[in-house]
C-alpha positions in Angstrom: -0.4 -0.1 0.3 1.2 4.0 -0.6 2.2 5.2 2.0 -0.1 8.2 1.1 -3.9 5.7 1.1 -2.4 4.6 4.4 -2.3 7.8 6.3 -5.3 9.1 4.5 -6.4 5.6 5.5 -6.5 7.1 9.0 -8.0 10.0 8.3 -4.4 11.9 9.0 -5.4 14.0 6.8 -6.7 14.1 2.5 -4.8 12.2 0.1 -3.4 16.0 -1.1 -2.9 17.3 2.4 -0.3 13.7 4.0 2.0 14.1 1.1 3.1 17.5 2.0 3.6 15.9 5.5 6.0 13.6 4.0 7.6 15.5 2.2 8.1 17.2 5.2 10.0 14.6 6.6 7.2 13.7 9.1 6.6 10.4 8.3 8.6 7.7 9.4 8.8 3.3 8.6 10.8 1.1 10.5 12.2 4.4 12.5 13.8 5.2 8.4 12.5 9.1 7.8 10.7 8.8 3.5 9.1 12.1 1.6 8.3 9.4 -1.3 4.5 9.7 -0.9 4.7 6.4 -3.6 6.8 5.0 -0.8 4.7 1.1 0.1 4.9 0.2 3.0 2.8 -3.1 5.0 0.3 -2.9 6.8 0.5 -5.2 8.8 4.2 -5.9 9.8 5.8 -1.6 9.0 5.6 0.3 11.6 4.9 3.6 10.1 4.7 6.6 12.6 3.9 10.3 12.5 5.7 12.3 14.4 6.0 11.0 17.3 2.6 9.2 17.3 2.6 5.4 15.8 -0.2 4.2 12.9 -2.2 0.9 13.6 -3.7 0.8 10.1 -7.6 -0.2 10.6 -9.5 -1.3 7.6 -12.9 -1.8 9.0 -14.6 0.5 11.7 -18.0 -0.4 13.6 -19.9 1.9 15.4 -22.8 1.1 17.3 -25.6 4.2 18.3 -28.2 4.8 19.9 -30.4 7.3 17.3 -32.3 9.8 18.7 -35.6 11.3 17.0 -35.0 14.2 14.0 -32.0 12.6 12.3 -31.8 10.9 9.6 -30.2 7.9 8.7 -27.9 9.2 5.9 -24.5 10.1 4.8 -24.9 13.3 3.8 -28.2 15.4 4.1 -28.2 19.7 2.4 -31.3 19.8 4.1 -31.3 17.3 7.1 -29.0 16.5 10.1 -27.8 12.7 9.5 -26.6 10.3 11.0 -22.7 11.1 10.8 -23.5 14.7 12.0 -23.2 13.9 15.4 -20.1 11.5 15.0 -17.5 13.6 16.6 -13.9 15.6 14.2 -11.8 12.6 15.2 -13.9 9.6 14.4 -15.7 10.5 11.3 -15.1 9.5 7.7 -15.9 9.7 4.4 -16.3 5.8 4.0 -18.9 5.3 6.8 -21.8 5.0 6.6 -26.0 4.1 8.5 -25.9 -0.5 8.0 -30.1 0.3 7.1 -32.1 2.9 8.5 -34.4 4.3 10.4 -37.2 6.4 10.4 -35.9 9.9 11.3 -38.4 10.0 13.7 -37.7 6.5 15.0 -34.3 5.6 18.4 -33.1 3.1 18.8 -30.1 0.4 17.4 -28.4 1.7 14.4 -24.4 0.2 12.9 -22.5 2.2 11.5 -19.2 1.1 9.3 -17.4 1.1 6.2 -17.3 -2.5 5.5 -19.8 -3.0 2.9 -19.9 -6.6 3.0 -21.4 -7.0 6.5 -23.9 -4.8 5.6 -24.8 -6.9 2.1 -24.7 -10.1 5.2 -27.1 -8.2 7.4 -29.5 -6.4 5.1 -29.8 -9.2 2.1 -33.1 -10.3 1.4 -32.5 -13.7 2.1 -30.2 -13.8 5.1 -33.6 -12.8 6.9 -31.8 -11.0 9.4 -34.0 -10.4 13.0 -34.5 -6.7 14.2 -36.9 -6.2 16.7 -38.1 -2.7 18.3 -40.0 -1.8 20.7 -43.9 0.1 20.3 -46.0 1.8 22.1 -49.2 2.6 20.3 -53.0 4.4 20.8 -55.6 1.2 20.7 -55.7 -2.3 22.4 -52.9 -5.0 20.8 -55.4 -8.8 21.1 -54.0 -12.0 20.4 -55.6 -12.5 17.3 -53.1 -9.2 16.7 -50.7 -11.5 17.6 -51.7 -14.3 15.4 -52.0 -12.1 12.9 -48.8 -11.1 12.4 -47.4 -14.8 12.8 -49.1 -16.0 10.2 -47.9 -13.2 7.5 -49.6 -9.6 7.6 -51.3 -8.0 4.1 -50.6 -4.5 4.8 -51.9 -1.8 2.4 -50.8 -2.5 -0.9 -51.1 -5.9 -0.8 -48.2 -6.9 0.8 -48.2 -9.9 2.8 -45.6 -9.7 5.5 -43.0 -12.5 6.7 -43.8 -14.3 9.9 -43.6 -11.4 12.8 -43.6 -12.3 16.3 -45.3 -10.2 18.6 -44.9 -9.9 22.0 -47.6 -8.3 24.3 -46.1 -6.4 27.6 -48.7 -4.4 28.2 -52.2 -2.7 27.3 -54.2 -0.7 29.2 -58.8 -0.7 28.6 -58.7 3.2 29.6 -55.8 5.6 28.0 -56.5 2.4 25.0 -53.6 2.3 24.5 -50.2 -0.7 24.3 -47.0 -1.7 24.5 -44.6 -4.7 22.3 -42.0 -5.8 20.5 -41.8 -6.8 17.8 -39.2 -9.3 16.0 -39.5 -8.2 12.2 -37.3 -10.6 9.5 -37.2 -8.7 6.8 -37.2 -4.4 6.2 -39.8 -3.2 4.4 -40.8 0.6 3.7 -42.5 1.6 6.9 -42.8 -1.5 7.7 -43.7 -1.5 11.7 -45.5 1.4 11.3 -47.8 0.1 7.8 -48.3 -3.7 10.0 -49.4 -2.3 13.2 -51.8 0.3 10.9 -52.7 -3.1 9.2 -53.9 -4.5 12.2 -55.5 -1.3 13.5 -53.6 0.7 16.2 -51.6 3.5 15.6 -47.9 3.6 16.3 -46.5 7.1 18.9 -43.5 5.7 19.7 -40.2 3.2 18.2 -37.3 2.5 19.2 -35.0 -0.7 17.3 -33.7 -2.2 20.6 -31.8 -5.3 18.8 -30.2 -6.3 14.7 -29.0 -9.7 14.2 -27.5 -10.7 18.4 -26.3 -7.4 19.1 -28.8 -5.6 21.4 -29.2 -1.5 21.6 -26.6 -1.2 24.1 -28.7 1.3 27.5 -26.1 3.0 28.5 -26.1 4.6 25.4 -26.9 8.2 25.9 -29.8 9.5 22.8 -27.8 10.6 20.1 -24.5 8.8 22.0 -22.3 6.6 19.6 -19.2 4.0 21.0 -17.2 1.0 19.3 -18.3 -2.2 18.8 -16.4 -4.7 20.8 -14.6 -7.9 19.5 -17.4 -10.3 20.8 -20.3 -8.1 19.4 -18.7 -7.4 15.6 -18.4 -11.3 15.8 -22.0 -11.3 16.6 -22.7 -9.8 13.8 -20.9 -11.7 11.1 -22.6 -14.6 12.7 -24.0 -16.3 9.6 -26.7 -18.0 11.8 -28.4 -14.5 13.9 
């Protein structure tokens, strides 16, 4: 790998900026100052220093965010705040993207990475990776609603959903509202809201709490994020979620 690409990949500046740093003699490889941006480095074995800081190469980055309402699941937008706008300058990378999406008014678990293969594995319709949501609705959820979801609910437009698991947590007859957990195995547009609408209910609050075997870290405040642990990355990469 070229030295300038190595440093740019590690967020030490743009390719143009790191070329200038290299020519100024700010970079050492295996103890020797290198002034050629075309110098080839082995990212796995060579020791690279920028001034006095060792640069350890990392190809993929994985973050877990507790997405707040009011931001969109996109990389950039001219009018709306995106989930990547919540990243610090230190952590932000141009190649990061949200794996999957949550609606603007939906909260909860969102994985952000630059690993395209993992994104394909988690989002491919053939994989049926489960995604679990906590939902609050206007209306009383019933055992009939649970059964309807389990057998494959027909939603607007005539689409038939894959069987889903609805677990009613509470019902309040006086307030005429309910809370539940809903596990989906696909990702249709606005699916939770459309399913509840098909059951005669209206979603008032929605939060994703699980993706595959990865759980939302409840210690994260809304809008906060952290790097995934090696164990959490392993859970996401497992083919059987």
